[in-house]
C-alpha positions as CSV (number, residue, x, y, z in Angstrom):
1,M,108.8,48.0,145.6
2,F,109.5,45.0,147.7
3,E,106.3,43.1,147.0
4,A,107.9,41.2,144.2
5,V,110.6,39.8,146.5
6,E,108.4,37.0,147.8
7,E,108.0,35.7,144.3
8,L,111.8,35.8,143.9
9,I,112.2,33.9,147.2
10,G,110.0,31.2,145.8
11,E,112.0,31.1,142.6
12,H,115.2,30.9,144.6
13,A,113.9,27.9,146.7
14,D,112.7,26.2,143.5
15,L,116.2,26.6,141.9
16,E,117.8,25.2,145.1
17,K,115.8,22.0,144.8
18,K,116.6,21.6,141.1
19,L,120.3,22.1,141.6
20,A,120.2,19.5,144.4
21,D,119.0,17.0,141.8
22,P,122.0,15.1,140.3
23,S,120.1,14.5,137.0
24,V,120.0,18.3,136.3
25,H,123.8,18.4,136.1
26,S,123.8,15.9,133.2
27,D,122.9,18.8,131.0
28,Q,125.8,21.2,131.7
29,A,124.4,24.1,129.7
30,N,121.1,24.0,131.6
31,A,123.0,23.6,135.0
32,R,125.1,26.6,134.3
33,K,122.0,28.6,133.4
34,L,120.3,27.6,136.7
35,N,123.4,28.3,138.7
36,K,123.7,31.7,137.2
37,R,120.2,32.6,138.1
38,Y,120.5,31.2,141.6
39,A,123.6,33.3,142.1
40,E,121.7,36.4,140.9
41,L,118.9,35.8,143.4
42,T,120.9,34.8,146.4
43,P,122.0,38.3,147.5
44,I,118.5,39.6,147.1
45,V,117.0,36.8,149.2
46,A,119.7,37.2,151.9
47,T,119.3,41.0,152.1
48,F,115.5,40.8,152.2
49,R,115.6,38.3,155.1
50,A,118.0,40.6,157.0
51,W,115.7,43.5,156.3
52,K,112.7,41.7,157.7
53,Q,114.6,40.5,160.7
54,S,115.8,44.0,161.4
55,A,112.2,45.1,161.9
56,E,111.7,42.5,164.6
57,D,115.0,43.4,166.3
58,I,114.1,47.1,166.4
59,E,110.7,46.3,167.9
60,T,112.4,44.1,170.6
61,A,115.0,46.8,171.4
62,K,112.2,49.4,171.8
63,E,110.3,47.2,174.2
64,F,113.4,46.7,176.4
65,A,114.2,50.4,176.2
66,A,111.4,51.1,178.7
67,D,113.4,49.4,181.4
68,D,117.0,49.8,180.1
69,P,118.2,53.0,178.4
70,D,121.0,51.1,176.7
71,F,118.4,49.5,174.5
72,A,117.2,52.9,173.3
73,A,120.7,53.5,171.8
74,E,120.6,49.9,170.4
75,A,117.3,50.7,168.7
76,K,118.8,53.8,167.0
77,V,121.7,51.7,165.7
78,L,119.4,49.0,164.4
79,T,117.2,51.6,162.7
80,A,120.2,53.1,160.9
81,Q,121.2,49.5,159.8
82,R,117.6,48.9,158.5
83,E,117.8,52.1,156.4
84,E,121.1,50.9,154.9
85,L,119.5,47.5,154.1
86,T,116.5,49.2,152.5
87,E,118.7,51.1,150.1
88,K,120.8,48.0,149.4
89,L,117.7,46.0,148.6
90,R,116.3,48.8,146.4
91,L,119.6,48.7,144.4
92,L,119.6,44.9,144.2
93,L,116.0,45.0,142.7
94,V,117.0,47.5,140.0
95,P,117.0,45.7,136.7
96,R,120.6,44.8,135.8
97,D,122.4,44.9,132.5
98,P,122.0,41.4,131.0
99,S,125.4,41.8,129.4
100,D,127.3,42.5,132.6
101,D,128.7,39.0,132.9
102,K,130.1,39.0,129.3
103,D,133.6,39.3,128.0
104,V,134.3,42.3,125.7
105,L,136.0,43.4,122.5
106,L,137.8,46.7,123.1
107,E,139.1,48.9,120.3
108,V,141.3,52.0,120.7
109,K,141.4,54.4,117.7
110,A,143.7,57.4,117.2
111,G,141.8,60.6,116.4
112,A,142.4,64.3,116.3
113,G,146.1,65.1,117.0
114,G,148.0,63.1,114.3
115,D,151.0,61.1,115.6
116,E,150.5,62.3,119.1
117,S,147.0,60.8,119.1
118,A,148.4,57.5,118.0
119,L,151.0,57.6,120.8
120,F,148.2,58.4,123.3
121,A,146.2,55.4,121.9
122,G,149.2,53.2,122.7
123,D,149.2,54.6,126.3
124,L,145.5,53.8,126.7
125,L,146.0,50.3,125.4
126,R,148.8,49.8,127.9
127,M,146.5,51.2,130.7
128,Y,143.8,48.7,129.9
129,L,146.3,45.8,129.6
130,R,147.7,46.6,133.0
131,Y,144.3,47.0,134.5
132,A,143.2,43.6,133.1
133,E,146.4,42.1,134.6
134,R,145.6,43.5,138.0
135,V,142.0,42.2,137.9
136,G,143.1,38.8,136.6
137,W,141.5,38.9,133.1
138,K,143.1,37.5,130.0
139,T,143.9,39.8,127.0
140,E,144.7,39.1,123.4
141,I,145.4,41.6,120.7
142,I,143.3,40.6,117.7
143,D,144.3,43.3,115.2
144,A,146.6,46.3,115.3
145,T,147.8,49.1,112.9
146,E,150.9,50.7,114.3
147,S,151.9,54.3,113.6
148,E,155.3,55.4,112.3
149,L,156.4,57.0,115.5
150,G,155.0,54.2,117.7
151,G,151.6,53.9,119.2
152,Y,148.6,52.7,117.3
153,K,146.3,54.1,114.7
154,D,143.8,51.4,115.6
155,V,144.1,48.3,117.9
156,Q,141.5,45.7,118.9
157,V,141.9,43.5,121.9
158,S,139.8,40.8,123.4
159,V,139.4,41.0,127.2
160,R,138.1,37.9,128.9
161,T,137.6,36.4,132.3
162,K,139.7,33.4,133.2
163,G,137.0,31.0,132.2
164,G,136.8,32.6,128.8
165,N,133.0,32.5,128.6
166,G,132.1,35.4,130.7
167,A,131.9,35.6,134.5
168,T,130.2,32.9,136.5
169,E,129.5,35.3,139.4
170,P,126.8,37.9,138.5
171,G,128.1,41.4,137.8
172,K,131.7,40.3,137.8
173,G,132.1,40.1,134.0
174,V,134.4,42.4,132.0
175,W,131.5,44.3,130.5
176,A,130.3,45.3,134.0
177,R,133.4,47.4,134.4
178,L,134.7,48.3,131.0
179,K,131.4,49.4,129.5
180,Y,132.0,52.8,130.9
181,E,135.2,53.3,129.0
182,G,133.5,53.8,125.6
183,G,133.9,57.3,124.3
184,V,136.4,60.0,123.5
185,H,139.4,60.3,125.7
186,R,141.3,63.6,125.6
187,V,145.0,64.1,126.5
188,Q,146.8,67.4,127.4
189,R,150.6,67.1,127.4
190,V,153.8,68.2,125.7
191,P,154.4,65.8,122.9
192,A,157.7,64.1,122.4
193,T,158.0,65.8,119.0
194,E,157.4,69.3,120.5
195,S,160.6,71.3,120.6
196,Q,159.3,74.4,122.3
197,G,157.6,72.7,125.3
198,R,154.1,73.7,124.3
199,I,151.1,71.7,125.6
200,H,149.1,70.0,122.9
201,T,145.6,68.6,123.1
202,S,144.7,65.4,121.2
203,A,142.2,62.6,121.4
204,A,141.6,58.9,121.0
205,G,138.4,56.9,120.8
206,V,137.6,53.8,122.8
207,L,134.9,51.4,121.6
208,V,133.7,48.6,123.9
209,T,131.2,45.9,122.9
210,P,130.1,42.7,124.7
211,E,131.6,39.7,123.0
212,A,128.8,38.0,121.0
213,E,127.8,34.5,122.0
214,E,126.6,32.0,119.5
215,V,122.9,32.7,119.0
216,E,120.7,29.7,119.5
217,V,117.5,29.6,117.5
218,E,114.3,28.0,118.9
219,V,111.6,27.4,116.3
220,N,108.0,27.4,117.5
221,M,106.1,24.9,115.3
222,N,103.0,27.2,115.6
223,D,105.0,29.8,113.7
224,L,105.5,27.6,110.6
225,R,103.5,27.0,107.5
226,I,104.4,23.7,105.9
227,D,103.4,23.1,102.2
228,V,103.9,19.9,100.3
229,Y,104.0,19.6,96.6
230,R,105.1,17.4,93.8
231,S,108.9,17.3,93.2
232,S,110.1,18.5,89.8
233,G,113.3,17.5,88.0
234,P,114.6,14.2,86.5
235,G,112.4,11.2,86.9
236,G,112.5,8.5,89.4
237,Q,110.3,6.3,91.5
238,S,109.4,9.1,94.0
239,V,110.1,12.2,91.9
240,N,107.2,13.6,89.9
241,T,104.8,11.0,91.2
242,T,104.2,11.9,94.9
243,D,103.8,15.1,97.0
244,S,107.2,14.5,98.7
245,A,108.7,18.0,98.3
246,V,108.4,20.3,101.3
247,R,108.4,24.1,101.7
248,I,108.5,25.6,105.2
249,T,107.8,29.3,105.8
250,H,108.7,30.9,109.1
251,L,105.7,33.3,109.4
252,P,107.2,35.9,111.9
253,T,110.2,36.6,109.6
254,G,109.1,35.4,106.2
255,V,112.2,33.1,105.9
256,V,111.5,30.2,103.5
257,A,113.3,26.9,103.2
258,S,112.4,24.0,100.8
259,C,113.7,20.6,99.9
260,Q,112.8,18.0,97.3
261,N,116.0,16.0,96.9
262,E,115.1,13.2,99.3
263,K,112.8,10.3,98.5
264,S,110.3,10.8,101.3
265,Q,108.3,13.7,102.5
266,L,109.6,13.2,106.1
267,Q,113.3,13.3,104.9
268,N,112.6,16.5,102.9
269,K,110.9,18.1,105.9
270,E,113.9,17.3,108.2
271,Q,116.3,18.8,105.6
272,A,114.1,21.8,105.1
273,M,114.0,22.4,108.9
274,R,117.8,22.2,109.0
275,I,118.0,24.8,106.3
276,L,115.4,27.0,108.0
277,R,117.2,26.9,111.4
278,S,120.5,27.8,109.7
279,R,118.9,30.8,107.9
280,L,117.2,32.0,111.1
281,L,120.5,31.7,113.0
282,A,122.3,33.8,110.3
283,A,119.6,36.4,110.6
284,A,119.8,36.5,114.4
285,Q,123.5,36.8,114.3
286,E,123.3,39.7,111.8
287,A,120.8,41.4,114.1
288,A,123.1,40.9,117.1
289,E,126.1,42.4,115.1
290,Q,123.9,45.3,114.0
291,E,123.0,46.0,117.7
292,A,126.7,45.9,118.6
293,S,127.4,48.4,115.8
294,D,124.8,50.6,117.2
295,V,126.5,50.5,120.6
296,R,129.8,51.4,119.0
297,R,128.3,54.4,117.2
298,S,126.6,55.6,120.4
299,Q,129.9,55.5,122.2
300,V,132.0,57.5,119.7
301,R,130.2,59.5,117.0
302,S,133.5,61.1,116.0
303,V,136.9,61.0,117.6
304,D,136.9,64.7,118.2
305,R,138.3,66.6,121.2
306,S,134.9,68.3,121.8
307,E,133.1,65.0,122.5
308,K,135.2,64.0,125.5
309,I,134.2,61.7,128.4
310,R,137.6,62.0,130.2
311,T,140.7,64.2,130.2
312,Y,144.2,63.1,131.0
313,N,146.3,66.2,132.0
314,Y,150.0,65.3,132.2
315,P,151.4,68.7,133.5
316,E,149.0,68.5,136.6
317,N,149.1,64.7,136.8
318,R,145.3,65.0,136.8
319,I,142.5,62.8,135.5
320,S,139.0,64.1,135.2
321,D,135.8,62.2,134.2
322,H,133.3,64.6,132.8
323,R,130.3,62.3,133.2
324,T,130.7,61.8,137.0
325,G,132.7,64.8,138.1
326,F,135.4,62.5,139.3
327,K,138.8,64.1,139.6
328,A,142.1,62.8,141.0
329,Y,145.8,63.7,140.8
330,N,147.3,60.3,140.4
331,L,147.3,60.1,136.6
332,D,150.6,58.2,136.5
333,Q,149.1,55.5,138.6
334,V,145.9,55.3,136.5
335,L,147.9,55.0,133.3
336,D,149.7,52.1,135.0
337,G,146.4,50.3,135.4
338,D,145.0,51.6,138.7
339,L,141.6,52.3,137.1
340,D,139.4,51.0,139.9
341,S,138.5,54.3,141.5
342,V,137.7,55.9,138.1
343,I,135.5,53.1,137.0
344,Q,133.8,52.8,140.4
345,A,132.7,56.5,140.2
346,C,131.0,55.5,136.9
347,V,129.4,52.5,138.5
348,D,128.1,54.5,141.5
349,T,126.7,57.3,139.3
350,D,125.0,54.7,137.1
351,S,123.6,52.9,140.1
352,A,122.3,56.1,141.7
353,A,120.5,57.1,138.4
354,K,118.9,53.7,138.2
355,L,117.9,53.8,141.8
356,A,116.4,57.3,141.4
357,S,114.3,56.2,138.4
358,A,113.1,53.1,140.3
359,R,111.7,55.1,143.2
């Protein structure tokens, strides 16, 4: 599995040279892209070098162990450290989620349980706002529909890093942590409206999607068919007399753009290209939005108590995550924004599954 690391080391060294060139930083967008990739590769390179060095250290300790028993114990310690480095390197080489560094849009929707569900949705919103405050993220409520007794029928909030354009450090974005929150959350408690003290069960749905970035469109000239023809319409020196009109077809998608309003074929081609890029951009954005909708649907098919990912039990002060088996009796602290241990259990479970599939 580690054969590919040498190639990554070469890429890392090449990036280091490029970033040392002042001219590279004149293009800020490109410099950010290079810096991001460099930051992704740095821990892999550092861990691999430590892993290789550990083999030499173990060999040296074993050689000295023949004359000094203390080195035998040292060799055992170094061997254990090498095993830890091996697992760490395996994990670093597992393909990461490309959206991990992005900001997110988070929506909480009341579900089964009527007014009590809306009140619970408000509690969940407060939990996420408090968690964001602890981590240092910025939040902004975009849209909200409040219920009559308080809480929310539906509320959408933007959660962003301080930079507002996703995390600059790999894996430190909002999506990397909050993506595990999508699903149905179930609550068991005595509602404020319950006069006889009976415990009710209700649910609220949480939808989390990476915040879409502006989709850039690159047009490969080999993918274009350009046709020229005679302009039609009212007369003029250029219209109806020369083949100045231009029609451009983007072969992979079938998108067509044409222009005949300008006097020259070159001007019409430039205008047609602008139109084509705009149409391709709109199509790409629509596809990105459709993908985000698919993510939303996969998280919550219906806000029903039976499709729960987590249970919040107030009488026992217990929180249980049904995907990871995590259970703790500090529900009051979790609802106050202390979500780290709950989320970390999801991160660890996800990482273990990826590591197992990569072996």
